[in-house]
N, C-alpha and C positions, 0 to 999 in steps of 0.2 A: 367584505372589505370596502371601505368608502373610496370614492374617487380621489380623495386627497391623500390616501395612504401611500407610503413610500415603499412600493413593491420592488423587491430585489430578487433577481434570478441567480441561483447558485448552481453552477455546472460542475459536476464531478466526473470521474472517469468511468465508474462502473454503471452498468445498466440493470443488473439483476438485484443489487442490494447495496447498502452503504458500506464504506470501509476502505476500498482500494486495497493497498497492501495490508490493511488491518481487517480485511474481510475474513470470514470463516467459511471453509469449504465443507459442504455436506456430501458425503458419498454413501453409496449402498453396496454391500457385498452381494455376491451371487445368491447367497442364501437369505438375503433380506436384512442383514444387520446394518444399522445406521452408524456411520462413523463421522466424527467431526475433526477438522484439522485447521489450525492457524498456519496457513502455508506461506504467508508473506512475512510480516514483521513478527518475530518470535516473542519479543518483549520490548519495553522501552524504559529508559532512565531519564531523569529530569534534573536540571540544575538551575535553570532560569527561575527566579523567585515568583514571577507571575504565573508561570506554568506549574510550578510546585504547588502554589495555592489552589489552582484549578484541579490538579490531580488529587489533592487532599479532599476537595469537595466531592469529586467523583468517588473517592474511596469511602467517604462517609455515606454515600448513597448506594454502596454495594456494586458499583459499576466496574471498579478496578480493585485489584488486590496485589500484595507483594508476592512475588514468586521466590520463595525461600528455599533454594536448592543449591547444591555445589556445582560450580562451573569450572572449566579448565580448557586445556588445549591438547591436541594430539599431533605429534611430529612423525611424519611418514619416513623421515631419515632414520630416526632411532626406534620407530615403532613403539613409542611409549607415550603415555599420558603425562603431562607436566603442568606446571602453573595452576595446580588445583587450589581453588579458593576455599576458605572456610565458609560454612553455610551462612547465607544472609550477609556476607561482608559488603557487597554492593547491592544497593536497592534496585531491583528490577521489577517493573510493574507489568501486569497483564490485565486485559479486559476479562470480566466474568459475566456469563459463562463462556464467552468467546471474545477474541480481540475486537470484534465489531460491536461490542456492547455500548461503547462510548458513542460511536456514530449513530447507532440505532436510537439511543436516548436523545441525541441532538435532533434527529429527524422528528421526534415526537414532542418537541418543545412547543409551547403555545405560539400560535401565529405562523408555524412552519407547515407548509404543504409539500409532501414528498411524492415524487413520481419516479417509478423505475420502469425499465423496459422501454424507455423513450430515447431514441437516438437523435441528437441535434445535427441537422444537416447544414444549417446556415445561421449565422448570427449577424444581424444587420443593424447599423446605426441609422435611425431616422432623424436626420439633421433638423428638419422643420419642427418636429414634435419634441426633439431632445429625448428620445426614448430608444431603448433597445428592443428589437423584435427577434423572436426565436422561431425558426422554421424547422420542423422535423425532417428526418431523412425521407419520409414519405410525402413531403410537401405540405403537411398540415401546419396551420398557424398555431403556435403554442403560447402566444400572448406577447404583450408589450410590458416593459419594465423600466422603472426609473434608474435602477442600478443593476450592475452585473458583476458577479464574482465568479472567476474561473479558477478552480483548484486543480485542474488537470492541464499539464503543459501540452498535451496532444491537441488541445483546441486550436493551437497555431502551428503544430509540428507537421513538417512535410512527410514524416514517417507515416502519417495517417493515409496519405495517398498510396504509399507502397503496400500497406496492409489491406485497405478497404477499396482502393481504386477511386475514392472521392477526395476532393480538395479539403483542406482543413476548414472547420466551420467559421473561424474568425480570420478575416483577411488582415495581415500585418500592415497593409497600407493604411488602415484606419488608425494605426498606432505608431506614427513615425518616430516618436521619441522613445518608444519602448521596443521597437522592432529589432534593433541591433542586439539587445540582450536576449531576446526570445528566439532569434534565428538559430536553427540547428543546435538546440540544447543537447549536450552530450549525455548519453545514458549508459548504464551497465546492465546488460541482459543477465538473466539468471534462470536456471531451471530448478524447480522444487520437486522433490519426490516424497510422496506420502506413503508411509509404511504402517501396517498394523500387525502386531504379534500376539499370539495366544498366551505366551508366557513372558514375564519380565526379562529384559536383557541384563541379568544381574552381574555380569562380568565387567560392565562399563561403570567406572567409579564416579561418574558425574552425570547430570541430567542435561547438560548442554556443553558443547565444546567447539572451539574454532579449530581449524585444521591447517597445519603448516606443511609446506613441501609436497603438496598434491596439485596436479594440474586439473583434477576433476572435482574434488570436494572442497568447500570453504567453511562449512558450518553444519552441525547436526545437533538436534535437540529432541528431548522426550516431551512431546506435546501433552501427553496424558498426565504428566507430573505437575501440571499447573493447577492452582486452586480452582475448584468449581467444575473440574472436568470429570467425565465418566472414566472409571478405572476397570471396566469390564474387559478391556484389552489394553496392551501397551502400544502407544502410537508415537512414532518418530517422524520427523521431517528432516530431509537432507537438502542443502542448498549447494548448487554447483558453483564453481569459480566463474567469473566473467569470461575468462579465456576459453573455457570449455563451451559455454553458451554461445560465444561469438563464432566459434568453429562450426557448431551445429547450424547456426543461422546462416553462415556463409554458404553452407552446403544446401540448405533447404529453403532459404528466403524468409521474408518477414511475414508472409501469409500464415494463417492458422496452421500449426503443425499437424501432420497426419498422425493417426493412431500408431502407425509403424514407427515413426520418428519418436513419439512419446514413449512407446514401449522400449525402444532401444536405449533412450536416455535413462528410463527407470532402471533398466537392468545394469547399465554401466555405472550409475551412481551407487546402486546397491552393492555391486561387486567391489567398488572402492571402499564402501562402508565395511564390508566383510574383511577387507584386506587390513583393517586395523588389528586383526588377530584377537578381537574381543569375543570370539565364539558366538557370532551373530547367527541366530537360527533363521529358517525360511519364514517370511511373513505370509499371512493368509490374505493380505491385501497390499497391492503395490501399484501406484499410479503417479505419473509425472504431470507437471503443469509448467507452462512457460510464462515467465515474467519478461516480456519482450523489451519494454522501455520504462518499467516502473521505478527502477533504481537510478536516481539522478547521479551524474558524475561531476556536477558543478553546483556552486552556490552563487546565484546571480544578483542577489540584493541583500547582502548580509547586513548592511547599515540600515536600509529602509525597511527590510523584512518582508516587503511585498512590492509589487509593481503597481503604480497608481496613476490613473489619468483622471484628474479632478473634473475637467470639462465634460468628459463623457461618463463620469461616475462609474469607472471600471477599475476593479481590483483583480490582479492575478496573483495568487498566493499558492504556497505549497512548500514541501521540504526542499525543492530545487531552488527556492529563494534564500533560505537561511542555512540549513544543514540537512544532509540526506538521511533523516531519521524522523521518528514520530514527534519528538520534541520540536524539531525544526518546523514540521507541518503545523503543530499547534501554535507555535510562536508566530508564524507567518499568518495564520488564520486570524489570530487575535489582532494583529496589526491591520489587516484588511477590514475587520469588523469596526475597529476604532475610526478608521477614515470614513467609512460609510455612515457610521453613527453621527459623526461630526457634521457631515454635509447634509444628512437627512433632516437634521433639526433646523437647518436654514432653508430647506426646500418646502417644509410643510406649512 
C-alpha cells in the first residue's frame, strides 16, 4: 500500500473471528462429533431499500438464503402454540452455511486485511500527524491510520473495566461532541443455550417461536432447519429473557461466567423448554453461552445512522445507532462507509 493510501482501521467486537452476534459457534461432543450453532442472531429481515439491494446481491452470491419455515409463539399461560404463520409468509434471511458467511466474505474483499486474536488496549489520536494510533493490550504498536471505524460500543464502554479490569480503549474526552450519546449505553444481556438431539422434535409444530409469559425463555429455534446446514442431528438454540440474564449477572458479576454457572443456566433453560409439554427428549449436547452486552437497548443515532467526527475521521457505527438488529447494523455500517468514502477522496 502506498504512503498516499487512505488506510482505515475497523475495530469490531470479536477476537476469534468475524460476526459478533452473527458469529457461528463450533462445538465438539465427547465422542468427537462437530456441531455448529448460530447462537446469536437467528435470522434477519430487511425493509430499507438500500439494505434490500445489498441482501439480494449477497443472495445471488450464495452468501445468504431465505429461511422458509413456519414460525409462531408459545404461551406459558395456556401452554399452547399460537400465531402460527404459513410457510414463507415473512421473509427471513440467514447466512449460508452460517450466519457469519456475510462477515467472512467482507473480510476477504480486495484491499481488506483482517486480523483476529488481537486485543486493542489503547486508541490514540496523534494531533500533530492527524492520525489514529492503535496499541495492543500487550503494548505492541499495531499501526497508524488516517481513519477509524468502531463497530463495537465496548470501545468506549465502562463495562469493559468491570469485565477485563482495563479502561476502555477509546477515551471519550477525545470526542466531546459524541461523548454524551456514548456514555453508559444501555444493553440487554441474554444467555443462549445450544442443544443437539439425535432425533427430530416432531411434536413442535414450528421451527422458531417467541415465548410469552415466561420469566426464563424468550425465544427458541431449530438451527439445523436453516438452508445449507447439516441435518445429521437436530440442533436447537434457546434464548433467555433479559430479566433472567440480569438476575444471574447480579449474582455472579460481569466477569466471564464459570462452568458451574453456565451448566446451571443450560439446565434451567432446558427445563423451561421441556415445560412447553412438547415431549422434548434429552439432548446429547447441551451448552450455555452468555451474551453480556451484545444486545443494545437504545438507538442513539436514528437520523444520522452513525456517529461521525469529521475532523478526526472517526465513525462509530452499529445496531445501537439505528435499530437493535442485523438490518440496523448494516444500515449504520453503510452510513459510516459513505462518510469515510466522501472524506477520503478529498484527502488523497
